[in-house]
C-alpha positions as MATLAB code, in Angstrom:
seq = 'XXXXXXXXXXXXXXXXXXXXXXXXXXXXXXXXXXXXXXXXXXXXXXXXXXXXXXXXXXXXXXXXXXXXXXXXXXXXXXXXXXXXXXXXXXXXXXXXXXXXXXXXXXXXXXXXXXXXXXXXXXXXXXXXXXXXXXXXXXXXXXXXXXXXXXXXXXXXXXXXXXXXXXXXXXXXXXXXXXXXXXXXXXXXXXXXXXXXXXXXXXXXXXXXXXXXXXXXXXXXXXXXXXXXXXXXXXXXXXXXXXXXXXXXXXXXXXXXXXXXXXXXXXXXXXXXXXXXXXXXXXXXXXXXXXXXXXXXXXXXXXXXXXXXXXXXXXXXXXXXXXXXXXXXXXXXXXXXXXXXXXXXXXXXXXXXXXXXXXX';
ca = [
      93.368  133.376  114.908;
      96.888  133.971  116.225;
      98.166  130.733  114.693;
      96.526  131.554  111.364;
      97.988  135.047  111.395;
     101.502  133.735  112.027;
     101.229  131.216  109.170;
      99.734  133.825  106.838;
     102.580  136.260  107.529;
     105.161  133.549  106.885;
     103.545  132.598  103.572;
     103.287  136.273  102.582;
     107.012  136.734  103.217;
     107.760  133.836  100.862;
     105.185  134.955   98.279;
     106.695  138.473   98.347;
     110.202  137.049   97.888;
     111.345  138.579  101.182;
     112.050  135.062  102.395;
     113.887  133.221   99.614;
     113.025  129.770   98.286;
     116.080  127.972   96.961;
     116.019  126.081   93.650;
     118.325  123.237   92.671;
     119.559  121.877   89.370;
     117.816  118.541   89.878;
     114.157  117.468   89.659;
     112.524  117.785   93.077;
     109.019  116.469   93.815;
     107.290  117.493   97.031;
     104.557  115.361   98.597;
     102.573  116.791  101.491;
      99.252  117.912  102.922;
      97.525  120.839  104.568;
      96.308  118.631  107.422;
      98.563  117.345  110.190;
      98.243  113.702  109.107;
      96.055  110.837  108.015;
      95.967  111.581  104.278;
      97.987  108.544  103.191;
     101.198  110.421  102.524;
     103.570  107.483  102.972;
     101.844  105.047  100.561;
     101.522  107.798   97.940;
     105.211  108.641   98.328;
     105.963  104.940   97.965;
     103.798  104.774   94.833;
     105.693  107.666   93.221;
     109.063  106.188   94.143;
     108.029  102.773   92.792;
     107.889  103.999   89.188;
     110.606  106.675   89.350;
     113.260  104.236   90.544;
     112.836  102.142   87.384;
     114.436  104.877   85.278;
     116.232  107.261   87.632;
     118.525  107.090   90.590;
     116.004  108.250   93.165;
     116.378  109.667   96.655;
     113.870  110.267   99.426;
     114.559  113.217  101.725;
     112.513  113.423  104.910;
     112.642  115.314  108.173;
     112.664  111.978  109.990;
     109.893  112.819  112.410;
     110.465  111.663  116.021;
     113.925  110.235  115.330;
     116.463  110.396  118.121;
     119.184  111.927  115.923;
     119.726  115.429  114.557;
     121.063  116.877  111.329;
     121.754  115.082  108.065;
     121.760  111.287  108.114;
     122.127  108.980  105.135;
     120.437  105.626  105.689;
     122.650  102.546  105.721;
     122.611   99.005  107.092;
     122.951  100.320  110.647;
     119.849  102.532  110.374;
     116.548  101.840  112.076;
     113.373  103.749  112.872;
     114.976  105.421  115.882;
     117.859  106.789  113.837;
     116.013  107.975  110.701;
     112.299  107.843  111.637;
     109.680  105.179  110.977;
     108.456  106.310  107.542;
     111.937  106.741  105.973;
     112.995  103.411  107.481;
     109.893  101.729  106.087;
     110.796  102.877  102.560;
     114.479  102.082  103.037;
     113.565   98.497  103.954;
     111.250   98.158  100.967;
     113.455   99.588   98.189;
     117.035   98.333   98.241;
     118.085  100.700   95.451;
     116.537  103.830   97.022;
     118.770  106.460   98.594;
     117.133  107.609  101.840;
     118.263  110.635  103.835;
     116.838  112.703  106.666;
     117.482  116.299  107.655;
     115.227  118.797  109.419;
     116.895  121.439  107.222;
     115.758  120.328  103.767;
     117.994  122.809  101.924;
     121.043  121.396  103.664;
     119.683  117.901  103.066;
     119.519  118.414   99.304;
     123.037  119.869   99.234;
     124.392  116.940  101.242;
     122.603  114.445   99.001;
     124.065  115.976   95.851;
     127.543  115.730   97.358;
     127.054  112.160   98.578;
     125.363  110.873   95.390;
     126.705  112.829   92.379;
     124.705  110.808   89.813;
     121.372  111.384   91.573;
     118.480  111.804   89.128;
     115.501  112.946   91.220;
     114.673  113.784   94.842;
     111.288  113.161   96.468;
     110.613  115.415   99.468;
     108.451  113.753  102.089;
     105.929  115.896  103.995;
     107.310  119.150  102.588;
     104.292  121.178  101.441;
     104.919  123.773  104.181;
     108.694  123.633  103.785;
     108.956  126.657  101.541;
     112.710  127.163  101.808;
     112.938  124.826   98.791;
     111.180  125.462   95.496;
     110.095  122.038   94.163;
     109.500  121.416   90.494;
     106.225  119.621   91.233;
     104.235  120.035   94.430;
     101.698  117.286   95.206;
      99.009  117.994   97.792;
      96.966  115.200   99.403;
      93.561  115.539  101.038;
      91.440  112.831  102.654;
      88.110  112.090  100.941;
      86.374  111.891  104.319;
      87.821  115.193  105.523;
      88.622  117.466  102.598;
      90.693  120.521  103.469;
      87.811  122.649  102.182;
      85.751  121.398  105.152;
      88.511  121.622  107.764;
      89.779  124.425  110.007;
      93.113  125.706  111.242;
      94.804  124.270  114.289;
      93.873  123.970  117.092;
      90.186  124.138  116.143;
      90.736  121.758  113.227;
      93.588  119.831  111.651;
      94.950  122.292  109.074;
      98.545  123.451  109.355;
      97.777  126.449  107.184;
      94.817  128.144  105.537;
      93.092  126.171  102.783;
      94.149  128.897  100.320;
      97.596  127.353  100.538;
      96.293  124.707   98.128;
      96.927  127.212   95.324;
     100.631  126.352   95.506;
      99.956  122.734   94.495;
     100.539  121.523   90.945;
      98.721  118.238   91.575;
      95.983  117.566   94.128;
      95.033  114.009   95.048;
      91.858  113.151   96.938;
      92.906  110.045   98.870;
      91.112  107.092  100.492;
      88.167  107.358   98.107;
      85.606  104.578   97.657;
      86.835  102.384   94.820;
      83.562  102.924   92.954;
      83.462  106.714   93.246;
      81.070  108.128   90.645;
      82.052  110.779   88.117;
      79.371  113.159   89.408;
      80.883  112.949   92.913;
      84.306  113.762   91.470;
      82.921  116.841   89.733;
      81.276  118.009   92.957;
      84.574  117.660   94.822;
      86.450  119.423   92.029;
      84.078  122.370   92.357;
      84.313  122.390   96.152;
      88.111  122.361   96.117;
      88.112  125.203   93.553;
      90.674  123.517   91.337;
      92.525  126.089   89.226;
      93.164  125.744   85.505;
      96.882  125.144   86.090;
      96.236  122.324   88.570;
      95.545  118.642   88.008;
      93.135  116.668   90.185;
      93.316  112.912   90.770;
      91.404  110.514   93.008;
      92.938  107.486   94.674;
      91.795  104.509   96.716;
      93.574  101.901   98.820;
      94.041   98.249   97.920;
      95.078   95.836  100.664;
      97.681   93.176   99.925;
      98.467   89.885  101.658;
      99.426   89.884  105.311;
     103.188   89.634  105.742;
     105.181   88.540  108.816;
     106.840   91.336  110.786;
     109.526   89.034  112.158;
     110.407   86.938  109.122;
     112.737   84.404  110.774;
     109.992   83.468  113.219;
     107.095   82.995  110.795;
     106.395   80.517  108.070;
     104.228   82.103  105.401;
     102.175   85.006  104.165;
      98.414   84.995  104.491;
      95.598   86.499  102.455;
      92.707   88.236  104.165;
      90.392   85.573  102.764;
      92.445   82.888  104.522;
      91.980   84.883  107.702;
      88.243   84.484  107.311;
      88.334   80.808  106.397;
      90.533   79.951  109.382;
      88.295   81.936  111.767;
      91.260   83.813  113.183;
      90.919   86.141  116.164;
      92.803   89.409  115.654;
      94.285   92.154  117.780;
      94.760   95.239  115.612;
      97.493   97.418  117.115;
      98.009  100.764  115.429;
     100.093  103.883  115.921;
      98.988  105.888  112.885;
      96.831  108.995  112.509;
      93.866  107.294  110.841;
      93.443  103.568  111.673;
      89.696  103.384  110.883;
      89.991  102.305  107.201;
      92.259   99.404  108.148;
      89.930   98.420  110.994;
      86.934   98.361  108.641;
      88.854   96.246  106.136;
      89.977   93.627  108.663;
      86.512   93.541  110.232;
      85.209   92.074  106.956;
      87.227   88.916  107.585;
      86.900   88.189  111.309;
      84.181   88.321  113.932;
      86.723   88.444  116.758;
      88.575   91.759  116.439;
      90.108   93.735  119.296;
      91.910   97.049  118.912;
      94.740   98.902  120.626;
      95.293  102.420  119.292;
      98.146  104.816  119.952;
      98.985  108.267  118.610;
     100.734  108.663  115.251;
     104.460  107.711  115.291;
     104.044  106.189  118.748;
     107.270  104.897  120.286;
     106.306  101.514  121.720;
     107.075  100.934  125.397;
     107.201   97.708  127.464;
     103.852   98.541  129.071;
     102.277   98.674  125.604;
     103.361   95.097  124.987;
     102.037   93.968  128.358;
      98.668   95.363  127.329;
      98.929   93.689  123.920;
      99.787   90.338  125.490;
      96.830   90.615  127.848;
      94.341   91.397  125.052;
      95.847   88.666  122.850;
      95.546   86.042  125.584;
      91.859   86.861  126.081;
      90.969   86.006  122.473;
      88.905   82.824  122.540;
      89.542   81.605  118.987;
      91.802   78.624  118.373;
      93.984   80.631  115.983;
      94.861   84.250  116.717;
      97.253   86.914  115.509;
      98.409   90.499  115.936;
      98.056   92.751  112.889;
      99.826   96.104  112.599;
     100.340   98.669  109.855;
     103.483   98.646  107.768;
     104.642  101.855  109.476;
     104.184  100.244  112.885;
     106.114   97.197  111.685;
     109.099   99.434  110.896;
     109.196  100.415  114.572;
     108.455   96.961  115.992;
     111.409   95.238  114.305;
     113.751   97.430  116.342;
     111.981   96.730  119.672;
     114.110   94.267  121.601;
     111.411   93.854  124.263;
     108.622   92.746  121.918;
     107.193   89.509  123.397;
     108.991   86.535  121.875;
     105.836   84.441  122.152;
     103.934   86.866  119.894;
     106.532   87.200  117.120;
     105.348   84.204  115.108;
     101.772   85.558  115.220;
     102.526   89.185  114.311;
     101.799   90.368  110.776;
     101.513   93.686  108.988;
      99.069   94.635  106.256;
     100.672   96.442  103.300;
      98.556   98.796  101.230;
      98.804   99.809   97.607;
      97.582  103.030   96.015;
      95.251  102.890   93.027;
      94.539  105.992   90.932;
      90.867  105.905   89.964;
      89.100  106.389   86.611;
      92.012  104.765   84.713;
      94.063  107.907   85.313;
      97.164  106.196   86.664;
      99.061  106.376   83.384;
      98.255  110.094   83.114;
      99.551  110.732   86.637;
     102.746  108.779   85.957;
     103.213  110.536   82.632;
     103.018  113.992   84.220;
     105.616  113.092   86.835;
     108.030  111.377   84.462;
     107.669  114.108   81.819;
     108.772  116.704   84.364;
     111.727  114.569   85.461;
     112.714  113.860   81.849;
     112.731  117.547   80.983;
     114.736  118.575   84.036;
     116.995  115.647   84.831;
     120.741  116.073   84.675;
     121.061  112.336   84.053;
     118.260  111.259   81.737;
     119.576  107.725   81.212;
     120.954  106.462   84.496;
     120.232  102.755   84.121;
     121.115  100.377   81.321;
     118.291   98.044   82.200;
     114.955   98.433   80.461;
     112.459  100.338   82.645;
     109.491   98.308   83.780;
     106.332   98.963   81.815;
     103.741  100.917   83.761;
     100.040  100.230   83.279;
];
């Protein structure tokens, strides 16, 4: 009750314009959630960046959770997960043309970005739904299909950072991690339960799993599909430091009968004793071929771990995921985002190359 009261007072101060939200002369898209984690925020942020960067000079601004640095940092070739955080580093590694910055003060972060990159076209704010000091042009709220915010409770009794009424601030709500064959009647039931307003748009998304990729590229030979995993009868240790590892566990379990797990808390900073445990579990696998599989976010931390066992590097892979908007609504989602950016961008034609066609 005390936590909820404090959050409610803070939101009231912003809603009453006593606390000011700052606006900027550049398109800003906020991606976040009411829950503390596990909604698939990073892959959805990646999905949005993947089509924006085709037409606009795009920047990601994050707090850089659990980084060892403070203040504004612009990612460069010297950056790693310790300096800018695992999620920003993951996206920095994936998109060579993406500007990535971190700052716990998002207002200062935007100002610094605009000074550092004068031709910037759009900024994506990572995990910023509660960061009300900035007024985004579009606010995207994510909620997990298996634990909708309408069924959750405030911390510490539940996982909500703020009351579920905070969802009214969202322009777009995405129900994430849905079954790929979600029926229209189920969507309508969820729409009613979430009390979607007339000025809000609701989308549903699911996760597609790609090929396994080596974490330590110089030490591994090739990628591997999940089907190959099954055919080769590979034993697997799934090591995860994310908020919700169950979906990945269930997916990998389809392809191997020998699956062991090691779970840590979200954003876990790996220690030598963790690798001793991993080595021990790995050695006990009885299959002829065996491997370690981690999430892409975990891989961003592992590549900077100098004490990761050398003997395991050639057998360590990560499993990338891709977001799919259901009911053939992907083009509508993309259109709404790009229309906003087009209408508000200071630099509507930043690239001379032809943008990639989106399905």
